[in-house]
C-alpha distance (Angstrom), angle and dihedral (degrees) to the residues before:
residue distance angle dihedral
M1 . . .
S2 3.75 . .
A3 3.81 120.2 .
G4 3.75 120.0 -98.5
G5 3.75 142.4 99.4
R6 3.81 134.6 177.9
R7 3.78 93.6 -51.3
G8 3.78 99.2 29.0
G9 3.71 96.0 43.9
P10 3.83 137.1 -103.3
K11 3.85 124.3 -28.9
V12 3.77 112.7 -135.2
A13 3.80 126.8 -160.5
L14 3.85 126.3 -179.6
T15 3.72 117.9 -139.6
E16 3.82 132.7 170.7
G17 3.80 103.7 -55.4
A18 3.82 97.2 -18.2
V19 3.77 143.8 74.2
R20 3.81 115.3 -137.1
V21 3.85 116.2 -153.3
A22 3.86 122.1 -167.7
W23 3.72 121.3 -176.6
G24 3.71 115.3 170.3
E25 3.84 105.4 -52.1
R26 3.78 93.3 -21.8
R27 3.75 124.6 99.2
L28 3.75 135.5 -166.7
V29 3.84 129.7 -176.5
I30 3.84 113.8 -162.2
V31 3.83 115.9 -166.3
S32 3.80 117.4 -156.2
A33 3.78 113.5 -99.0
P34 3.85 117.6 -129.1
Q35 3.77 113.2 -89.8
P36 3.84 115.3 -112.6
P37 3.85 113.3 -104.8
N38 3.74 119.7 -93.6
V39 3.85 96.1 18.1
Q40 3.86 109.6 162.0
D41 3.71 97.9 -152.1
P42 3.74 110.2 16.6
A43 3.82 121.3 -160.2
D44 3.83 118.6 -114.0
F45 3.86 87.7 -121.2
L46 3.76 131.4 18.0
V47 3.87 118.7 -157.9
D48 3.79 116.7 -154.6
M49 3.81 101.6 -147.2
D50 3.80 90.9 -160.5
E51 3.82 88.0 68.7
L52 3.82 93.7 57.7
L53 3.76 99.8 81.4
N54 3.82 105.6 111.8
W55 3.83 137.7 18.4
G56 3.75 119.4 -102.8
P57 3.81 126.9 -101.4
P58 2.92 131.5 -21.2
H59 3.77 88.2 23.1
E60 3.80 98.9 42.2
S61 3.81 90.3 128.9
V62 3.81 92.1 62.1
E63 3.71 116.1 90.7
I64 3.75 119.6 -136.6
S65 3.77 105.7 -117.4
V66 3.85 122.7 -133.6
D67 3.89 91.8 -109.2
E68 3.85 89.6 49.9
L69 3.75 90.3 47.7
Q70 3.75 92.3 52.3
A71 3.80 92.6 48.1
I72 3.89 89.9 48.4
M73 3.82 91.5 52.0
R74 3.86 91.0 48.0
A75 3.84 91.2 48.9
I76 3.81 92.1 49.0
E77 3.86 91.5 46.9
A78 3.78 89.0 50.6
E79 3.78 95.3 49.9
F80 3.81 92.2 46.5
D81 3.84 90.4 49.2
R82 3.78 90.5 48.4
L83 3.83 89.9 54.6
G84 3.85 93.8 42.8
L85 3.80 92.9 -113.9
A86 3.78 132.1 131.7
V87 3.78 124.6 -124.0
E88 3.78 130.2 -178.6
F89 3.74 132.2 -163.7
E90 3.86 118.6 -146.6
């Protein structure tokens, strides 16, 4: 799991078929989106940005801010890079 926290940023953990994000008391589980057909070199994980609107329970009524979203994306990219995996955001 990458370093982070509320002040330091989100913590990211890769699990089977999902990315788990923790930032302070808030949590988010991101499931890989289906790869488009006929992709030559598919990413290991595809994030559907349209799914990243609100935090997960019990904070599902709290929207993810643009700044938080950017920090989450950077943390996910860093974790995938660290593991030698490819991630794409759509």
